[in-house]
C-alpha positions in Angstrom: -89.1 -35.8 -74.2 -86.4 -38.1 -73.2 -84.0 -35.1 -73.0 -86.3 -33.4 -70.5 -86.5 -36.4 -68.3 -82.8 -36.8 -68.2 -82.3 -33.1 -67.3 -84.9 -33.4 -64.4 -83.1 -36.4 -63.0 -79.7 -34.8 -63.2 -81.0 -31.7 -61.4 -82.7 -33.9 -58.7 -79.5 -35.8 -58.0 -77.5 -32.6 -57.8 -80.0 -31.1 -55.2 -79.9 -34.3 -53.1 -76.2 -34.3 -53.1 -76.2 -30.7 -52.1 -78.6 -31.5 -49.2 -76.3 -34.2 -48.0 -73.6 -31.7 -47.8 -75.5 -29.2 -45.5 -74.5 -29.1 -41.7 -77.1 -30.5 -39.1 -77.8 -29.1 -35.7 -78.2 -31.5 -32.8 -80.7 -31.1 -30.0 -79.7 -28.5 -27.4 -79.6 -29.1 -23.7 -81.2 -26.6 -21.3 -80.3 -26.6 -17.6 -80.5 -24.3 -14.8 -82.3 -23.8 -11.4 -85.8 -25.4 -11.0 -86.9 -23.0 -8.2 -86.3 -19.4 -8.2 -87.4 -16.5 -6.1 -89.2 -13.7 -7.7 -87.0 -10.6 -8.5 -83.9 -12.7 -8.1 -81.2 -12.9 -10.9 -80.4 -16.4 -12.1 -78.6 -18.0 -15.0 -79.7 -20.7 -17.4 -77.4 -22.6 -19.7 -77.9 -24.0 -23.1 -75.4 -26.5 -24.8 -75.3 -27.8 -28.3 -73.4 -31.1 -28.3 -73.5 -31.6 -32.2 -72.7 -28.5 -34.1 -71.2 -27.7 -37.5 -67.8 -26.2 -37.7 -67.2 -22.6 -38.4 -70.9 -21.8 -38.1 -72.3 -19.3 -35.6 -75.2 -20.7 -33.6 -77.7 -18.4 -32.1 -79.2 -19.8 -28.8 -82.5 -18.4 -27.5 -84.5 -18.9 -24.3 -88.3 -19.1 -24.6 -91.3 -19.7 -22.5 -93.0 -22.8 -23.8 -95.7 -21.7 -26.2 -94.6 -18.1 -26.3 -92.2 -17.7 -29.2 -92.8 -14.1 -30.1 -90.0 -12.7 -27.9 -87.1 -14.6 -26.3 -86.4 -14.3 -22.7 -82.6 -14.2 -23.3 -80.1 -14.9 -26.2 -76.6 -16.1 -26.6 -74.3 -17.1 -29.5 -71.9 -20.0 -29.8 -69.2 -20.4 -32.5 -67.4 -23.6 -31.6 -69.9 -25.3 -29.4 -69.5 -23.1 -26.2 -72.4 -23.0 -23.6 -74.9 -20.4 -24.1 -75.5 -18.4 -20.9 -78.9 -16.8 -20.1 -79.0 -14.3 -17.2 -82.5 -13.7 -16.2 -84.2 -11.6 -13.5 -87.0 -13.8 -12.3 -90.6 -12.6 -12.8 -93.8 -14.3 -12.0 -94.3 -14.7 -15.7 -91.3 -17.0 -15.9 -93.1 -19.8 -13.9 -93.7 -22.8 -16.0 -91.7 -24.6 -18.7 -88.7 -23.0 -20.5 -87.1 -24.1 -23.9 -83.8 -23.4 -25.7 -83.9 -23.0 -29.5 -80.7 -23.3 -31.5 -80.5 -22.0 -35.1 -77.6 -21.1 -37.5 -77.1 -17.5 -37.6 -77.6 -15.9 -41.0 -78.2 -19.3 -42.6 -81.8 -20.2 -43.1 -81.0 -23.4 -44.9 -80.1 -25.2 -41.6 -83.1 -26.2 -39.7 -83.3 -25.0 -36.0 -83.7 -27.4 -33.2 -85.4 -27.2 -29.8 -84.4 -28.6 -26.4 -86.6 -30.6 -24.0 -88.5 -28.2 -21.7 -87.1 -27.2 -18.3 -89.7 -26.6 -15.5 -89.1 -23.5 -13.4 -91.2 -22.8 -10.3 -91.2 -19.1 -9.3 -91.9 -18.4 -5.6 -93.4 -15.1 -4.8 -93.6 -14.4 -1.0 -97.1 -14.1 0.5 -98.5 -10.7 1.3 -101.6 -9.1 2.8 -104.2 -11.9 3.3 -107.8 -11.2 4.0 -110.9 -13.3 4.4 -114.0 -12.9 2.0 -117.3 -14.4 3.2 -118.5 -15.9 -0.1 -121.8 -17.1 1.5 -122.8 -13.5 2.2 -123.9 -12.6 5.7 -121.7 -13.0 8.8 -124.8 -13.5 11.0 -127.4 -16.0 10.1 -129.6 -18.9 11.5 -128.3 -22.4 11.9 -128.7 -25.0 9.2 -127.3 -22.8 6.4 -124.0 -23.1 4.6 -120.9 -21.0 5.5 -118.2 -20.4 2.8 -115.0 -18.4 3.5 -112.2 -17.6 1.1 -108.7 -16.4 1.9 -107.4 -14.1 -0.7 -103.8 -12.6 -1.1 -102.4 -9.6 -2.6 -99.3 -11.5 -3.6 -98.1 -15.0 -3.2 -97.5 -18.2 -5.1 -97.3 -21.9 -4.0 -99.1 -21.0 -0.9 -100.3 -23.2 1.9 -103.4 -22.1 3.8 -104.2 -22.6 7.5 -107.7 -22.0 9.1 -108.4 -21.3 12.7 -111.5 -20.9 14.7 -111.1 -19.0 18.1 -107.3 -19.7 17.7 -107.9 -23.5 17.4 -107.0 -25.4 14.2 -109.9 -26.3 12.0 -109.7 -29.9 11.1 -111.8 -31.4 8.2 -114.9 -33.3 9.1 -118.0 -34.5 7.4 -119.4 -30.9 7.6 -116.1 -29.1 7.3 -114.2 -29.1 4.1 -111.1 -27.1 3.1 -110.3 -26.6 -0.6 -106.9 -24.8 -1.0 -107.9 -21.2 0.0 -111.6 -22.0 0.7 -113.4 -23.2 3.8 -116.9 -24.6 3.4 -119.2 -25.6 6.4 -122.6 -27.2 5.7 -125.5 -27.5 8.2 -124.0 -25.0 10.6 -124.9 -24.7 14.3 -124.1 -22.3 17.0 -120.9 -24.3 17.7 -119.6 -22.9 14.4 -119.8 -19.3 15.7 -116.6 -17.5 16.5 -113.6 -15.7 15.1 -112.2 -17.3 11.9 -108.6 -16.6 11.0 -106.7 -17.4 7.9 -102.8 -17.6 7.6 -101.0 -18.1 4.2 -97.4 -19.4 4.0 -94.9 -20.3 1.3 -91.1 -21.1 1.4 -88.0 -20.8 -0.6 -85.2 -23.0 0.4 -85.2 -22.8 4.2 -87.0 -19.4 4.4 -90.7 -19.5 5.2 -92.9 -16.5 4.4 -96.1 -15.9 6.3 -98.9 -13.4 5.8 -100.5 -11.4 8.4 -103.5 -13.2 10.0 -106.8 -12.1 8.7 -110.0 -12.6 10.9 -113.7 -12.3 10.6 -116.4 -12.9 13.2 -119.3 -15.2 12.3 -122.4 -15.4 14.4 -124.8 -18.4 13.8 -128.1 -18.1 15.6 -129.7 -21.2 17.1 -133.4 -21.5 16.2 -135.5 -21.4 19.4 -136.9 -24.9 20.4 -140.4 -25.7 21.4 -140.9 -24.2 24.9 -141.9 -26.0 28.0 -144.9 -24.7 29.9 -145.9 -25.0 33.6 -147.2 -22.9 36.4 -147.1 -22.5 40.0 -149.8 -20.9 42.3 -149.2 -17.7 44.4 -151.4 -16.9 47.2 -151.7 -13.2 48.1 -154.1 -12.6 51.0 -157.3 -14.3 49.7 -156.4 -13.9 46.0 -154.7 -16.5 43.9 -152.5 -16.1 40.7 -150.8 -18.5 38.4 -147.1 -17.8 37.7 -146.8 -19.3 34.1 -143.2 -20.3 33.3 -142.1 -20.6 29.6 -138.7 -22.0 28.9 -136.8 -23.3 25.8 -133.7 -25.6 25.9 -132.3 -24.1 22.8 -132.3 -20.8 21.0 -130.0 -17.7 20.8 -131.4 -14.8 22.8 -133.1 -12.4 22.7 -136.3 -14.4 22.7 -139.8 -13.2 22.8 -142.3 -15.4 24.8 -146.0 -15.0 24.3 -148.8 -16.6 26.4 -152.2 -17.4 25.1 -155.4 -18.8 26.7 -157.0 -20.4 23.7 -157.2 -17.4 21.3 -156.8 -14.8 23.9 -153.5 -13.0 24.4 -152.5 -13.1 28.1 -149.1 -11.3 27.8 -145.7 -11.3 26.1 -142.1 -10.5 27.3 -138.7 -10.4 25.6 -135.8 -11.8 27.6 -132.0 -12.2 27.2 -132.2 -15.8 28.3 -134.3 -18.8 27.5 -136.9 -18.4 30.4 -139.8 -16.1 31.1 -142.7 -15.9 33.7 -146.1 -14.3 33.1 -148.6 -13.7 35.9 -152.3 -14.7 35.4 -155.1 -14.4 37.9 -157.1 -17.6 38.8 -159.9 -19.1 40.7 -159.5 -22.4 42.8 -161.6 -25.4 41.8 -162.5 -23.8 38.4 -161.4 -24.7 34.9 -160.3 -21.4 33.3 -159.2 -22.6 29.9 -156.1 -23.9 28.1 -152.7 -22.2 28.1 -150.0 -22.3 25.3 -146.6 -20.5 25.3 -145.0 -19.4 22.0 -141.3 -18.5 21.5 -139.6 -16.5 18.7 -136.1 -15.3 18.1 -136.5 -14.0 14.6 -136.4 -17.0 12.2 -139.6 -18.9 13.2 -142.0 -19.4 16.1 -142.1 -22.5 18.3 -145.2 -23.6 20.3 -145.6 -25.4 23.6 -148.3 -28.1 24.2 -151.7 -26.9 25.7 -152.1 -27.4 29.5 -155.3 -26.9 31.5 -155.5 -23.8 33.6 -157.1 -25.4 36.8 -156.1 -25.6 40.4 -157.4 -28.4 42.6 -156.7 -28.3 46.4 -155.3 -31.5 48.1 -157.8 -33.9 49.4 -157.4 -37.3 51.2 -157.2 -40.1 51.8 -153.5 -40.4 51.3 -152.5 -44.1 50.6 -149.1 -46.0 50.7 -148.2 -48.8 48.4 -145.1 -51.1 48.8 -142.8 -52.8 46.5 -140.0 -55.2 47.8 -136.6 -56.0 46.3 -135.0 -59.3 47.1 -131.4 -60.3 47.2 -129.6 -63.5 46.1 -130.8 -65.5 49.2 -134.5 -64.2 48.6 -134.3 -61.9 51.6 -135.8 -58.5 51.3 -133.0 -55.9 50.9 -135.0 -52.9 49.7 -138.4 -51.3 50.0 -140.0 -48.8 47.7 -142.9 -46.8 49.2 -145.3 -44.8 47.0 -147.4 -42.0 48.5 -150.5 -40.9 46.5 -153.2 -38.4 47.4 -156.8 -38.7 46.1 -156.8 -35.2 44.6 -154.5 -32.2 44.2 -152.9 -30.4 41.2 -150.0 -28.7 43.0 -148.9 -31.1 45.8 -146.1 -30.9 48.2 -144.9 -34.2 49.7 -143.1 -34.9 53.0 -141.9 -38.1 54.5 -141.5 -38.9 58.2 -139.6 -41.6 60.0 -140.9 -41.9 63.7 -142.5 -38.5 63.2 -139.2 -37.0 62.2 -139.1 -35.3 58.8 -136.8 -36.9 56.2 -135.1 -34.1 54.3 -134.0 -34.4 50.7 -130.4 -35.6 50.8 -128.1 -35.8 47.8 -125.3 -37.8 49.3 -125.2 -41.4 50.5 -128.0 -42.4 52.9 -130.3 -45.4 53.7 -133.2 -43.6 51.8 -133.8 -41.5 48.8 -136.8 -39.3 48.0 -138.0 -38.9 44.5 -141.0 -36.5 43.9 -143.2 -36.8 40.8 -145.9 -34.2 41.6 -148.8 -34.1 41.5 -149.3 -37.9 41.2 -147.0 -39.4 43.8 -143.8 -39.3 45.8 -141.4 -42.3 46.1 -139.4 -43.2 49.1 -136.5 -45.8 48.3 -135.3 -47.6 51.5 -132.3 -49.9 52.1 -133.4 -52.4 54.7 -131.0 -52.3 57.7 -130.8 -51.0 61.3 -131.0 -47.4 60.2 -134.3 -47.9 58.4 -136.2 -49.5 61.4 -139.2 -47.4 62.4 -142.7 -46.2 61.5 -143.1 -44.4 58.2 -145.8 -42.0 57.1 -146.3 -39.5 54.3 -147.9 -36.0 54.6 -149.2 -33.9 51.6 -150.3 -30.3 51.4 -150.8 -27.6 48.8 -147.6 -25.9 47.5 -149.3 -22.5 47.8 -151.0 -23.2 51.2 -149.6 -25.6 53.9 -152.3 -24.9 56.4 -154.4 -27.8 55.2 -152.2 -31.0 55.3 -153.4 -34.6 55.0 -151.2 -37.5 56.3 -151.3 -41.2 55.6 -151.3 -44.1 58.0 -148.1 -45.2 59.6 -146.3 -48.4 58.5 -143.7 -50.1 60.8 -140.8 -51.6 59.0 -137.9 -53.7 60.1 -135.9 -56.6 58.7 -138.1 -59.2 60.4 -141.3 -57.6 59.4 -140.5 -57.2 55.7 -139.2 -60.8 55.5 -142.1 -62.3 57.1 -144.7 -64.1 54.8 -147.9 -62.2 54.8 -150.9 -63.9 56.5 -152.9 -63.7 53.2 -150.2 -65.5 51.3 -150.1 -68.2 54.1 -153.9 -68.6 54.1 -154.0 -68.9 50.2 -151.2 -71.4 50.0 -152.7 -73.7 52.8 -156.2 -73.2 51.4 -155.0 -74.4 47.9 -153.1 -77.3 49.5 -156.3 -78.4 51.4 -158.4 -78.1 48.3 -156.0 -80.4 46.4 -156.0 -83.0 49.2 -159.7 -83.0 49.4 -160.1 -83.4 45.6 -157.7 -86.3 45.7 -159.7 -88.0 48.6 -162.9 -87.6 46.7 -161.5 -89.0 43.5 -160.1 -92.1 45.4 -163.6 -92.7 47.1 -165.4 -92.5 43.8 -162.9 -94.8 42.3 -163.3 -97.3 45.2 -167.1 -97.3 45.1 -167.4 -97.6 41.3 -164.6 -99.9 40.7 -165.3 -103.1 38.4 -166.5 -106.1 40.4 -166.6 -110.0 39.7 -169.2 -112.0 41.6 -169.8 -115.8 41.8 -173.6 -115.1 42.2 -175.2 -114.4 38.9 -176.6 -110.9 38.5 -180.4 -110.6 38.9 -180.8 -109.1 35.5 -178.8 -112.1 34.1 -180.9 -114.6 35.9 -184.1 -113.1 34.8 -182.8 -112.9 31.2 -181.7 -116.6 31.4 -185.2 -117.6 32.8 -186.9 -115.7 30.0 -184.9 -117.3 27.2 -185.0 -120.6 28.7 -188.8 -120.7 29.2 -189.4 -119.3 25.8 -187.1 -122.0 24.4 -189.1 -124.8 26.2 -192.3 -123.2 24.9 -191.3 -123.3 21.3 -189.3 -126.6 21.4 -191.9 -128.7 23.3 -195.1 -127.1 22.3 -197.3 -128.8 19.8 -200.6 -127.8 18.2 -203.8 -129.7 18.7 -203.2 -131.6 15.4 -200.2 -133.4 17.1 -197.7 -132.2 14.7 -194.3 -131.4 16.2 -192.4 -128.4 14.8 -188.8 -127.4 15.5 -188.2 -123.9 17.0 -186.5 -121.5 14.7 -184.6 -118.4 15.4 -187.6 -116.3 14.1 -189.9 -118.1 16.6 -187.4 -117.5 19.3 -187.3 -113.8 18.6 -191.2 -113.7 18.5 -191.4 -115.7 21.8 -188.9 -113.2 23.5 -191.5 -110.5 23.1 -193.9 -112.2 25.5 -193.7 -110.9 29.1 -192.5 -113.1 32.0 -195.8 -112.4 33.7 -197.6 -114.4 31.0 -196.1 -117.7 32.1 -196.0 -119.9 35.2 -193.4 -122.7 35.6 -193.0 -125.7 37.8 -189.7 -127.3 38.3 -190.6 -130.7 39.8 -188.5 -133.3 37.9 -190.3 -136.4 36.7 -189.2 -139.7 38.0 -186.0 -141.2 36.4 -184.7 -137.9 35.1 -181.1 -136.8 35.7 -181.6 -133.3 34.7 -184.0 -130.8 36.1 -186.9 -129.9 33.6 -189.8 -127.6 33.9 -193.5 -127.9 33.0 -194.8 -124.6 31.8 -198.4 -123.4 31.6 -199.9 -120.4 30.3 -201.6 -117.8 32.7 -205.4 -118.0 32.9 -205.6 -114.7 31.1 -204.2 -116.2 27.9 -205.4 -119.2 25.8 -203.9 -122.3 27.2 -202.5 -124.8 24.8 -203.1 -128.4 25.2 -201.0 -130.2 27.8 -197.7 -131.5 26.4 -195.2 -133.9 27.7 -191.9 -132.3 28.9 -189.9 -135.6 28.5 -186.9 -135.3 26.1 -184.4 -137.7 25.1 -180.8 -137.5 26.3 -179.4 -136.0 23.0 -182.1 -133.3 23.0 -181.4 -132.5 26.7 -177.7 -132.2 25.9 -178.3 -129.9 23.0 -180.6 -127.8 25.1 -178.0 -127.6 27.8 -175.4 -126.2 25.4 -177.9 -123.7 24.2 -178.7 -122.6 27.8 -174.9 -122.2 28.5 -174.5 -120.0 25.4 -177.5 -117.9 26.3 -176.3 -117.7 29.9 -172.9 -116.4 28.6 -174.8 -113.9 26.3 -176.8 -112.7 29.4 -173.6 -112.3 31.5 -172.2 -110.2 28.7 -175.2 -108.0 28.8 -175.1 -107.7 32.5 -171.5 -106.5 32.4 -172.5 -103.9 29.8 
C-alpha cells in the first residue's frame, strides 16, 4: 500500500514538472480598419507578443460567435505579424477575433484576442414607400403609418418630406428610423410624401432615388348652416334655401327636409347648395332642416321655421351715447327696429340723403342685424350734423317701405341735459328741502318745554292729594278718637273723586300758613265738624309731605 502511494506521488511530480516545461502562448492583438465599404479588399493584422521559440503559430480570423469556419488564416514562426486580406461582405459587419494556436501541437492551449468592431457600409439603393396603415385615401382622425424600405443599404439616415417640405417631429408626427407615424390626421396632412435614404463612407455620400406616395385625407363635413331668401316672380313667391358647411371635402350631398318630407337634394363640388321651395306669405309652412353627407357620416343643421312675414310699422329709433374723458358726448349709436318683418332691408338717411355702406374710414358705420335691427354708429362732429331717419322694406319687394321719424343731432344737442332729467333732479331736490322743513317745524312745535306755572294736571293732582291728606289726617269719628293717617288710608282716599269734596281756604286768625276746611258734598254722609287747627310741628310735616307730593305730581306731568 505504501509502495502504491509512493509511485503515485512520483508520477504526479513528474507530470507537474513536465507541464511547467510546456511553452505558453500570450494573448494575440488584432487590429485593422474599423469601417469598410462592402466589396472592398482590406487587411487585418494579428500579432502574438509572447510566443515560444521554434514553434509554428497558426493565426485565424473569426467572426465573433462563429467559429466553424475562419474568415482568413496566417502562420507565424518567430513572432511575425499575421496578415489577413479580406474582401468585405455585409456578413463581416460586427466583432472580429484572432485566435492563436500552436500548429500540430495540441498540448499548447490556444488564446484569443480582444474583439475588434468592424462597420460595413453598403451604399443605399432603390428606396420605396410602403403604406403600413393600409389605404392612401381615408377620413380625418385616423392614423397614417409610412415605411421607407430599401433594396440595399446599411447605416442609413432617412429624410421625410411632404410636398417637398421637411417633416419635423411634433406631438402628432413621429419619425422612428425608417418609419413615419401621424396620429389624428386632418386634411392638412394630405399631399405627396417622399422618402430619401442616405449613408456615407469617409467623405462619400450615397443617396437613394426619392420615393413618393400621394395621401388624401378627407375632412368630415361639418354641421351645415341653413337660411333662405324670398324670390318674387310675378305674384308667386319662392324660398331659396341655402345649405352651407364650413368644413368638409367635396363632393358633398345636401338634402333638404320639411319635417319628415323630402323637399330635394343636390350634390356639389363645393360646400354650398341652394334648393328652391314654393311658399305663401303670412303662413307658417313647417320646419326646414338641411343634411350634409360626404361619405363618412351625415351632419344636420338646426330646424328653422318656413314663414315669411312682410314688414310693418311703426319703425322706432333708440339712442345710446358714448362720453369722453371730459364727460362730453363723442359718439352716438342709433338702433332702428321695425314692428314686424322676417326679411327686412334697412336704409339710413342723413338730411334725406342715403348713407351707403362704406368699408373705409368715415364718420359713420352701418351694422345690419336683420331682421331684428340695424345699427348706425356715429362720431360726433361737423360731418355728422343733421337729421337722421331709417327706412325699412321687404328684401323681396321694396314697393312697401316704412320710415321712422327724423332726429336732429349736433354737438350741442347731444351734450344738452334732457328736460326730463332736469325735471327729475329739481323735483327730487325740492322734495328733500320740503321734508327737511317739515321735520324742523315738527321738532320746533313738539320740543320739550319748562314752565314756571305748574301744569293743570299737576295742580289738580296736588289738590286731590292734599285734600285727601287733610281728610284722613284731621278727620275724627263721632267717638272723638283721633287716628293717624296711614299709607293704606291715603290710597283708599285717593279713589274718591274731586267732585265729592268742597273746600274753603279762609285762614283762621293768628295762622301763618294757609289751611283749608273741608266738607263733604250734600250727596254723601257729612262727618261731624272738626277743627282744622294744627300745631306748628304738624304743619311743618304736612308742608314737607305736600312738597314731596308736588314733586311727584310734576314728575307725572312730565311723563
